[in-house]
C-alpha positions, 0 to 999 in steps of 0.5 A: 560520500555519494548515495543513490538513496531517494527522498521521502518528501514527494512520495505519493499514493493514488487511487485509480478510477474504473475508467480506461485509461486509469486516472489516479487521484492522490490521497490527501495529507499523507504524513507517512506510508508503511508497506507493502510488506511482502513475504513468501510463506513456506510449504514443507515437502520433506519426504521420508528419504530426505536427510533434512527438511525440505521446503518450497515457496508458497504464493506471495502475500503482499501484506498491507500498506498503512497510511498515516494522514492528517485528517481533512474531512473535506478531502474527497480522497479521504472520504473515499477511504471510509466509503471503501472500508464500509463496502469491504473487500467488494470495493477493491481498487487499483492504487499507485505508489509513486517515488521521487527518483527520476525517472520515477519508480512506480508500484501498482497493486489492487487493494481494499480498505481494511480499516480507518481510525481517527485519532486526536491528542493534546496539542496535536493534529487530528490524524487518520490511519488507514490500512490497505490490504493488498490483494494482487501482485505488485507491479514494480516499475523501477525508475533506473 
């Protein structure tokens, strides 16, 4: 059986700088990435003459991206997540999600860091969960 499914191993997420051209620095020690979770809400537009409820799509909500990382307190990219979180939505940045297909699919978007949580458990690695709130359209470049 043939498949075109791509591997997760090697997927990266990087944060862009504010210079031109934009240079992305990959976030270190990523265990997993979940999201973005895009959706369209609905607006009801049913009139009295309709025979069924009518709806139109509202603005897209590109949701959040959750990163599960191996905590590395020496990694500048992880330190930047905390700095950005402390600054709130005023520290919105551009991010790039790069997939492993060839040529590579690349998704870029603006986001701010909504939360950072460090975790530790018996016989486990210290982890960092970071949530990015997407605040823009996602530009999807498909590697086909």
